[in-house]
C-alpha positions in Angstrom: 152.9 172.2 124.1 150.8 174.8 122.6 147.8 176.4 124.5 145.4 173.6 122.9 147.4 170.6 124.3 149.3 170.0 121.1 153.1 169.4 120.7 154.1 172.7 118.8 157.4 171.4 117.5 157.4 171.0 113.8 158.6 167.3 113.4 156.2 166.0 116.0 153.4 168.1 114.1 154.6 166.7 110.5 154.7 162.9 112.1 151.0 163.4 113.5 149.6 164.8 110.4 151.4 162.1 108.3 149.7 159.3 111.0 146.1 161.3 110.3 146.8 161.0 106.3 147.5 157.4 106.6 144.4 156.6 108.8 142.2 158.7 106.3 144.0 156.9 103.2 142.8 153.2 104.9 139.2 154.4 105.1 139.0 156.0 102.1 140.9 153.3 100.0 138.1 151.1 99.4 136.1 153.8 97.6 139.5 154.4 95.4 140.0 157.7 96.5 143.3 158.7 97.6 144.6 161.5 100.2 148.0 163.3 100.4 149.3 166.0 102.7 149.8 169.4 101.0 152.6 171.4 102.6 151.2 170.4 106.0 148.3 172.9 105.3 145.9 171.4 103.1 145.0 167.9 101.7 144.9 166.8 97.9 142.1 164.4 97.4 142.2 162.1 94.1 139.5 160.5 92.7 139.1 157.0 90.9 139.0 159.0 87.4 142.1 160.9 88.4 140.5 164.3 89.4 142.2 166.2 92.0 140.9 168.5 94.5 142.7 170.4 97.1 140.7 171.1 100.5 141.7 172.5 103.8 140.1 170.8 106.3 138.4 167.1 107.1 135.1 168.5 106.5 135.8 169.3 103.1 137.8 166.6 102.5 135.0 164.2 103.2 132.7 165.8 101.0 134.9 165.9 98.2 135.9 162.2 98.8 131.8 161.7 98.2 131.8 163.9 95.3 135.0 162.3 93.6 133.9 158.7 94.5 130.1 159.2 93.5 129.4 157.2 97.2 128.0 158.5 100.0 130.5 157.4 102.6 129.6 157.0 106.5 132.8 156.8 108.7 130.5 155.3 111.6 128.8 152.5 109.6 130.0 149.0 109.5 133.0 148.2 107.1 136.1 149.9 106.3 134.7 152.6 103.9 131.2 152.9 105.8 128.3 152.7 103.4 129.3 152.5 99.8 125.8 152.1 98.3 
């Protein structure tokens, strides 16, 4: 474990990162926004028109997903994609 309570083994890190990406995908799928891991350091965010952005963290990922989808996304709202209005 590293000093932040995370397992520092590469295989475990990769497995956890992919698990997080799967969760993010399931939240954003109704908005037709796709997400992929990029070399374990960044995320590729794909909009419904095929536009792709590279982001470094979840905060930026969420902002780009809103921009690319054209919808405000609220992860705390009811439903899988939040506020899709």
